[in-house]
N, C-alpha and C positions, 0 to 999 in steps of 0.2 A: 504494500500500499504506500503511495507517495505521500509523504507528509509536508514536503517543501512548499507545495502550493497552498497550505492553509495559511502561510503568513503573507500571501499576496492580497493586495486591495482589489476589489472589484466592484462594480456598481451595477445593481439591477434596478431597472426602470420599466415601467409600463406592465400592464396586466399580463401579456403574453410572456414576457421574460420571467415575470414572478412565478406564473404557473409552470414554466419549463423548469426553473430552479427548484421549486417544490417538487416536481416529478421526478428529477434527477436525484434529490436527497432521499425521497421515499424509495426509488429503485435501488440505490446504494444500500439503504437499511434493509432492504428485502433480500439482497443477493449476498448471502453468507457463504463463505468458503468453507467448505466441509473440512473437519480436522483431519490431519494426516498422522497416522500411527508411526512412531519411529521406535527403534530399539536403542538403547544406550548403556553403556557400562560405567558406573561411577567408580573412579579411581580414588582411593583414600591412603593406600599404601605408598610412601614416599618412593619406594624401589620401583613399583609399578609406574608412577607418574614419571620418574626420570627415564624408564624404559619407554614409555609412549613419547615423551618429547624428544628423545635421540631419534626414535623411528620418524618422527615428524620432521626434525632437522635433516635427516637424510632424504627423505621424501621431497623436501622443498629446496634442496641444494641446487638443483638445475634451473630454479625459477628466479635467479638473481639477475 
C-alpha cells in the first residue's frame, strides 16, 4: 500500500468529484487483501543467529 500520497494536498470541488472521491474511498475499504500464510522460525539461540547471519552474508556477498 502506498502511503506517500497521503501527505499530498489535493482539492475536491463539485458534486461529481465529491461522489467519485467517496466511491473510491468506499471501494478501497471494501477491497481487502486476503492474509497470506507464511512459515517462520524464530531464532533465540545466539549460535543459531550467528550461523544465520553468516549464511546471509555469504548469500549477499555478490550483490555489492
